[in-house]
N, C-alpha and C positions, 0 to 999 in steps of 0.2 A: 468293374470298372476301372481301368488304369488312369490316374491322374497324369498330366503332363506337368513338367516342370518348369516354372515360369522365370526362376532365375537362382544364379548360383554365388555365394555372398563370401568375402573374405572374412576373418575371424568371427568372434561370437554377437552377429547382429550388427555389425558395422555399419552395415549396408552399401559398402563400396563394391562394386562387380568388378571381375576380373577383366582386365582386356588381355587381349592375345599379346600386345605390346609387354603388359606386367608378366606375364608368363615368361614369354619370351627374354625377359631381361632378369628374372630369378633363375631361368634354367642355364641361361650363358654364363651369368657370374658363378655358379656351381660348377658350371663344364669345365671354365676356364681354371677355377682352383687343381680341378682333378687333372685337369691336361700338365698344370706344373708338378704334381706329385708324381706323374707318370714317369716325365724327363727326370726329375730328379732323382726317381726309383734308376732307372734305366741308365743314368751317368755311372751312380753308384756301382750298379752290378758292372759294366762295363770295365770301373778302375779297380775292380776287385782283384787283386794277384798281381797288377801292373804297376811298374813305377811312374809311368805316364796319367798326368791328371788331364781331363779335358776341359774343365772350367778355363785354361790360357788359350785355347786353341786358336782364338780371333776368329773371322767372318766364317770362312771356311769349314768351321771343327764341328767336331757333332753336337755338343749343346746348341750352339747358334743354329744349326742348318735342322735340327730335328724340329717337327711339328705332330702336334697332336690335333687332330680334329674330330669333331663330333656331328655326326650327318645321320639322317633318319636312318642310312642302311647300318650303322654303327660306327666303332669306332676308328678312326685314319690316324695311322702312326706313321711317320714318312722320314725315312733317316738316309743320311747321303748314303753313298754308295759304297766307300768303304768301309762302312760298319758291318760289312757284310764276311769282310776280311777279320776283324776283330772278332766278330762271332764265330765263324767258323774255322778260322787260322788259315793256312797256306801252306800247301806242303811244297817240299823240296822239291826242284827240279821243273817247277812247272812256269809258266811264263813268268818273264822278267818284270818288276816292279817300275814303271815308267820315271825314266830320271828325273823327269821335270818334276813329278811330284815328289820325288827325295827332296830336291833342290828347294822346293816350296816350304817344306816340312823343316829343314835343317835351319831356313832364313827364318822363318816362323818362330823357332824356339833357339836361334843365334847358336847353335851348337859350332862349337869350334873346337880345333885340335891343340893338343900340346906340343911343345919342343920335347923332343926324347931324352935329350941330355940335361935340358935344367929343369924339366917338369912344368914351364912356366906357358900359359894359354897365349897362342898364337893370334895374331890379327886375323880375321878372314878374309879371304880376297876369292874372285870367282874362281881362280885355279884349285884352291885348298876346299872351297865348299863341292864344284864338280868331282875332285878326286874322293871325298866323303861319300857324295852320295854314288859313285859308281861303288864305293867298299862295303856301303850299306846293301846296295842292289844284289851285288855279289853274295854277300853273307844269307839273303833275305833267299836266293836262290840254291844256294847250297844246304840252308839248314832250315829253311822255311818261317814261319811264324805260329807261336804256340795259340791255339783257338783259348779264346774267353768267353764262353757262350753266357749272352744275356740277354738275348732277345725273348727264349723261350719264358724265361723267369719274369721279365718285363711286360709280356701278353698276361700270364696267370696274375700278375699283380693286378693290371688294368682291369682283369674281369672280375677281380675279388674286390677292388675298390668300388667299379660301377655298380655291382651288387648291394655292397654295403651302403652305398649312398641311397639308393633307390629303397633299400629295407628300412634304414635308419632314420632318415632324413627325409626323402619326399614323400612316401606313403604316409608317414605319421603327420607330415604338415599338411599334405592333400585331405585327411582325414579329418584333421582338427579346424580345417575353415571351410568345411560344407556345411551349408544350412540351406535348406529347402522352402521353397514356398510353394506350395499348393493353388492352382486357380480355383474358385469355386465355380 
């Protein structure tokens, strides 16, 4: 005859019963740390082999716009649209990059030109920014953008990290805190 479990307690006989809020709070803390680690790994992978560092991107940059959420269906990683061009690259001769996006990028990084004769940096004006954006647009159109594949590595890392957390942290912690009390 099977007994029914009366309660599950925390610790070794502490008598404190886990509430759903306790469990959710503990898991949210663990998942928040995992989400930070996944984003850091993704950014490090994306920065490999490139001159551009993403941590200084401002509000619309990859670091700030990337979100990692844990749901009952799994892990949801939301990256900005332009991450696909970084991951896959861009073939030469395809649709041109919008000038407005390039102007925003140039202003964000305060990219300015040098005087051809003196080599000194020039003050940027709307005209010089527009000219630079047009030149970059043409270069990307003619030469494309080299791919920096980082999304697949990020997915592999996330899977490994979550598996490790479950195997090395959650299961041992759950096993160490289970105490059964049987009804008489």
